Structure formats: C-alpha cells, structure tokens
C-alpha positions in Angstrom: 19.5 -44.6 -133.9 21.4 -43.7 -130.6 23.8 -45.5 -129.3 25.6 -44.4 -125.6 30.3 -45.7 -126.6 33.0 -45.2 -124.9 31.7 -43.9 -121.1 34.2 -44.2 -119.0 33.5 -46.7 -116.0 35.7 -44.1 -113.4 32.9 -41.6 -114.9 29.7 -44.0 -114.9 30.4 -47.5 -113.0 31.5 -51.0 -114.1 28.7 -53.6 -114.5 31.4 -55.6 -113.3 32.8 -55.6 -108.9 35.6 -53.6 -107.8 37.4 -53.3 -104.7 36.5 -50.5 -103.9 32.7 -51.2 -103.5 32.3 -52.0 -99.9 29.3 -52.6 -99.7 29.3 -55.1 -102.4 28.6 -58.6 -101.1 27.1 -61.3 -103.2 27.4 -65.1 -101.5 26.9 -66.9 -105.2 29.8 -65.0 -107.2 32.3 -62.9 -105.8 34.3 -62.4 -108.5 35.4 -59.0 -107.7 39.3 -60.0 -108.0 38.5 -62.6 -110.9 40.3 -62.0 -114.1 36.9 -62.5 -115.8 36.2 -59.4 -114.3 37.0 -56.7 -117.3 38.7 -53.8 -114.3 41.4 -56.7 -113.6 42.1 -57.8 -117.3 45.4 -55.1 -117.2 47.3 -57.3 -114.0 46.9 -60.7 -115.5 49.7 -62.7 -115.8 50.7 -62.6 -119.7 49.7 -58.6 -119.5 52.1 -56.0 -120.4 50.1 -53.4 -118.7 50.2 -54.9 -115.1 52.9 -52.9 -114.9 50.6 -49.5 -115.1 49.5 -51.1 -111.9 52.6 -49.9 -109.7 51.9 -46.3 -110.9 48.6 -46.8 -109.2 47.5 -45.2 -113.3 44.8 -46.4 -115.4 44.7 -46.3 -118.6 41.2 -45.0 -119.8 39.8 -47.6 -122.4 42.7 -49.9 -121.9 43.5 -51.0 -118.4 39.7 -49.1 -117.2 36.4 -50.4 -119.2 34.2 -47.9 -121.0 30.4 -49.1 -121.4 28.0 -49.4 -124.3 24.5 -48.9 -123.5 22.7 -49.6 -127.3 19.3 -50.2 -128.9 17.7 -52.1 -131.7 20.2 -51.1 -135.1 22.4 -48.8 -132.8 25.7 -50.2 -135.0 30.0 -49.9 -134.9 31.2 -49.4 -137.8 34.6 -51.2 -138.9 37.5 -50.5 -137.1 41.0 -52.6 -135.8 41.5 -50.8 -132.7 44.5 -48.9 -131.0 47.4 -50.0 -132.2 45.8 -53.1 -133.3 46.0 -54.8 -129.9 43.0 -56.7 -128.1 40.1 -56.6 -126.8 37.5 -58.0 -124.4 33.7 -57.2 -124.8 30.7 -58.5 -122.3 27.4 -58.1 -122.8 26.1 -57.6 -119.4 22.2 -57.6 -120.3 20.1 -57.1 -122.5 19.8 -58.4 -126.6 21.7 -60.0 -128.8 24.5 -58.5 -130.3 25.9 -58.8 -133.9 29.2 -58.8 -134.5 31.1 -59.1 -138.2 34.8 -60.2 -138.0 37.4 -59.9 -140.9 40.3 -61.7 -139.7 43.8 -60.6 -140.0 45.2 -62.1 -142.8 42.5 -60.2 -144.9 43.1 -56.9 -143.0 45.0 -55.9 -145.9 43.0 -56.8 -148.6 40.4 -54.7 -146.4 42.3 -52.0 -146.4 43.0 -52.1 -150.8 38.8 -52.3 -150.3 38.5 -49.2 -148.8 41.6 -47.0 -150.7 39.8 -48.2 -153.9 36.6 -47.4 -153.1 37.0 -44.7 -151.6 39.7 -42.9 -152.9 38.3 -39.5 -153.4 37.9 -39.7 -149.8 40.9 -40.5 -148.7 42.7 -37.8 -151.0 41.5 -34.6 -148.2 41.4 -37.2 -145.3 44.2 -40.0 -145.5 43.1 -41.6 -141.7 39.8 -42.7 -143.5 39.9 -46.2 -142.1 40.8 -44.4 -138.5 38.2 -42.6 -138.2 35.6 -45.5 -137.3 33.1 -43.6 -140.0 32.9 -47.1 -142.2 29.4 -48.8 -142.9 30.1 -51.5 -145.9 28.1 -54.5 -146.6 29.8 -57.9 -145.1 28.0 -59.2 -148.4 30.0 -56.7 -150.3 33.2 -57.2 -148.9 32.4 -61.2 -149.1 32.0 -60.7 -152.8 35.2 -59.5 -153.2 37.2 -62.2 -151.6 37.3 -60.6 -148.0 36.6 -64.1 -145.2 33.7 -61.9 -143.5 32.6 -63.9 -140.1 29.7 -64.0 -138.0 29.0 -64.1 -134.3 25.7 -63.4 -131.8 27.1 -62.3 -128.3 24.0 -62.7 -126.6 23.9 -62.1 -123.0 26.5 -62.8 -120.3 29.4 -63.5 -122.7 31.9 -62.3 -124.4 33.6 -61.4 -127.4 37.6 -61.2 -127.9 39.2 -59.9 -131.4 42.8 -60.1 -131.8 45.3 -57.8 -132.9 44.2 -56.2 -136.4 41.7 -57.8 -136.6 38.5 -55.6 -138.1 35.1 -55.3 -136.8 31.6 -54.0 -137.5 28.2 -54.8 -135.6 25.2 -53.5 -134.6 22.4 -54.8 -131.2 18.9 -56.5 -131.7 18.0 -54.2 -129.0 18.4 -52.2 -125.5 21.5 -53.5 -124.2 24.3 -52.7 -122.2 28.0 -54.0 -122.3 31.1 -53.1 -121.6 34.7 -53.3 -123.1 38.2 -53.2 -122.5 42.3 -53.8 -124.5 44.9 -55.4 -123.2 48.8 -56.1 -124.3 50.7 -59.3 -124.3 54.4 -59.9 -125.5 52.4 -61.1 -129.2 51.8 -57.5 -129.8 54.2 -55.4 -129.8 55.0 -56.3 -133.1 51.3 -55.5 -134.1 51.2 -52.0 -132.3 55.2 -51.3 -134.0 53.2 -51.7 -137.3 50.3 -49.9 -136.4 52.7 -46.4 -135.8 54.6 -47.0 -138.6 50.7 -46.8 -140.6 49.7 -43.7 -137.8 52.8 -41.8 -139.3 51.3 -42.7 -143.0 47.9 -40.9 -141.8 50.7 -36.8 -141.4 50.2 -37.3 -138.2 45.9 -37.3 -138.1 45.9 -40.5 -136.2 47.8 -40.8 -132.7 48.6 -43.8 -130.6 46.3 -44.4 -127.4 50.1 -44.7 -125.7 53.1 -44.0 -126.7 54.7 -47.4 -127.3 58.2 -46.5 -126.0 57.0 -45.5 -123.0 55.0 -48.7 -122.2 58.5 -51.1 -124.1 60.4 -48.6 -121.8 58.2 -49.4 -118.5 58.3 -53.1 -118.9 62.0 -53.7 -119.0 62.9 -51.3 -115.9 60.3 -54.0 -114.2 61.4 -57.1 -116.1 61.4 -59.2 -113.3 57.7 -59.3 -113.0 58.2 -61.3 -116.3 61.1 -63.6 -114.8 59.4 -66.4 -115.5 57.6 -65.6 -118.4 59.9 -66.2 -121.1 57.9 -65.5 -124.2 57.3 -62.1 -122.6 60.9 -60.9 -121.2 61.9 -61.9 -125.3 59.2 -60.1 -126.6 60.5 -56.9 -124.2 64.2 -56.6 -124.9 64.0 -56.4 -129.0 61.9 -53.8 -128.3 64.2 -51.7 -125.9 66.9 -52.6 -128.1 65.2 -50.9 -131.1 63.9 -48.1 -128.7 67.6 -47.1 -126.9 68.8 -47.1 -130.5 66.1 -44.8 -132.0 66.9 -42.4 -128.6 70.8 -42.9 -129.7 70.2 -41.9 -133.1 67.9 -38.7 -132.1 70.8 -37.4 -129.8 
C-alpha cells in the first residue's frame, strides 16, 4: 500500500485557505484567519509557538502543516509526536481513517511491551521506539493489559492527540488529510521528558526544535502572556532551569 505522508504545505499547498491566496473567496465559509484552520493553530492564545510569528518564521510540520494522502489499507505505525507534544489532524475529503490510541498513562506499559518483544532489535537500534516502523496488533496490546481506544475519523472531522499518546492506524480508501503540532504551557514537562528519552537513544533521535530555544523566546517575549497566568508560570521555571544549565556549562 502507498501512503504519501509528511508533504509540507509550503511546497504542495494546504487544504485550508491562507491569507496569501488573494483569489480565495468563499461567501459561505471564509475561515482563512480561523484557529480551526491548521495554518493558524500556532497563533492561538495558549500556543507557546506564537513567538515564531514575530520572526516571520515557520517550522514545517509544527507551525506549518503537513498533508497526507492515503489509499485503502495505507497505514501509519505506532508513534508518539516529536517532543511528546500535541497534534491536530483533519480529514479533508475521502474515506474514513481508523485510529488506535494508547492513552498517556499507559505509555510506560507500551514502552515496556516493546522492549520485551523486540529486545534483540533494540540492542542494535536503541532508537527503535522513535523510528515509526512498528506495527503491533491492538489486540495483542490489549491482551497484555494495555488500554487501546479506537476512533473512526470521517470526512471533515478532526482528531486530536495529546502529550505522550501513542497512535497508529490505517485508511479505508483514498483520502486527503492534514496535520499540525501545537505546544501549550502544559507541554513543557513532557518536552523535557522527551529530551531525556532522546539522550538514552545515544543521540540517534534529535528534537524537532531545541527546548531551550523555545523557552528562551517565550521568556523574552513574555508580554504576550501577561493575561495568561498558567502560561507564565510554566515559562519562568523552565527559563530558570535553562539558565542554571547554561551557568554550569560555562
């Protein structure tokens, strides 16, 4: 089965209207500035990536969506998002897509299951869990006591995955989807945990963006969050931790 995945909208175009599309006119559904438009998610009030907009930059797949085109039985393997952050996935058009979800509280059980089942492979590939190459029968996971949820994503519907959630699935036929990541104040502890996990992979897995960088940018632009106490409370401890690490390194 073929699956066109991770196609950057900067090259292939988005299924959502964008402001740069001067000729886009839809009297019934004008939402080029709406936050349900995945091109705008990173600008929302609790997004910790809105600082990217100040620099006129974008991170492909994170602040700028990726497009996915599937066919019958085209599958995506078990994985968590980079840095354990959240994701939003939209099925623009076509057949249903089935998702299997392992909740965050069962992530350690899933990791343990994989380490035991694929122990020999992990000896030579310590980053096996991060390679997005594992296909495991959900029934096998359930038999091992791991909770698995099933979702049927129909046309014109969203699926949201939260921090540390494993997910996999397949398409029932041709469809066109689009996905983007997003970071909230609650994401910082999970991103820190992800970085530690990457270090254990002997440097074979790299973060999609430096945690220290996004912490620093949010701190120096903290006026963006003066009315959002939870965000400020999350940023300041992370900034202090970053400064302490920098001082030790110096």
